[in-house]
C-alpha positions as CSV (number, residue, x, y, z in Angstrom):
1,M,5.6,-34.3,8.5
2,I,5.8,-31.4,6.0
3,F,2.0,-32.3,5.3
4,W,1.1,-31.7,8.7
5,I,2.8,-28.1,8.5
6,I,1.0,-27.5,5.2
7,Q,-2.3,-28.2,6.6
8,F,-2.1,-26.5,10.1
9,L,0.0,-23.4,9.3
10,P,-3.0,-21.3,8.1
11,L,-5.0,-22.5,11.3
12,V,-2.2,-21.4,13.2
13,S,-1.5,-17.8,11.8
14,A,-5.4,-17.4,12.0
15,A,-5.4,-18.4,15.6
16,A,-2.4,-15.9,16.4
17,I,-4.0,-13.0,14.5
18,L,-7.2,-13.7,16.3
19,L,-5.8,-13.9,19.4
20,F,-2.8,-11.4,19.7
21,L,-2.9,-9.0,16.6
22,R,-6.5,-7.6,16.3
23,R,-5.9,-4.3,16.9
24,Q,-2.4,-4.4,14.7
25,H,-3.9,-4.5,11.4
26,T,-0.6,-4.0,9.5
27,L,1.1,-6.5,11.3
28,A,-1.9,-8.8,10.8
29,A,-2.1,-8.4,7.4
30,A,1.8,-9.0,7.2
31,V,1.6,-12.4,9.3
32,S,-1.3,-13.5,7.1
33,V,0.5,-13.0,3.6
34,I,3.6,-14.3,5.0
35,A,2.0,-17.5,6.4
36,A,0.4,-18.1,2.9
37,I,3.6,-17.7,1.1
38,V,5.6,-20.3,3.3
39,N,2.6,-22.3,3.0
40,A,2.7,-22.3,-1.2
41,M,6.5,-22.8,-0.8
42,L,6.3,-26.0,1.0
43,A,3.4,-27.3,-0.7
44,F,5.6,-26.4,-4.2
45,A,8.6,-28.1,-2.3
46,A,6.5,-31.3,-1.3
47,F,5.4,-31.6,-4.8
48,W,8.7,-31.1,-6.5
49,Q,10.3,-33.7,-4.2
50,G,7.7,-36.1,-5.2
51,A,6.7,-36.6,-1.5
52,V,3.8,-39.2,-1.6
53,P,1.4,-38.4,1.7
54,S,-0.4,-41.4,3.4
55,Q,-2.9,-43.0,1.3
56,Q,-4.7,-44.2,4.3
57,P,-8.1,-42.5,4.8
58,A,-9.0,-41.6,8.2
59,V,-12.6,-41.6,9.6
60,W,-13.9,-38.3,10.5
61,L,-17.8,-38.9,10.9
62,E,-19.4,-41.8,11.6
63,V,-23.2,-42.2,12.2
64,G,-24.6,-45.8,11.4
65,L,-23.8,-47.0,8.2
66,F,-22.7,-43.4,7.0
67,Q,-19.0,-42.6,6.9
68,V,-17.1,-39.4,6.0
69,E,-13.7,-40.1,5.4
70,F,-10.6,-37.6,4.6
71,G,-7.3,-37.9,3.8
72,F,-4.8,-36.5,1.6
73,V,-5.1,-36.2,-2.1
């Protein structure tokens, strides 16, 4: 679960800034910095707890015999 939060927190903060904080530059900068700090803290916490993400890659794009997979490292 923590890996999904780590992945999508920057996306959610960017969307919030784009949709709601375009004219409030100081608040948008604060949200951006806070999201980056929280994201780094969650990543360090996951690393130090020894959490292992799923080793099963998922297929992101498939065209004929060409396949692009993604997963956590």
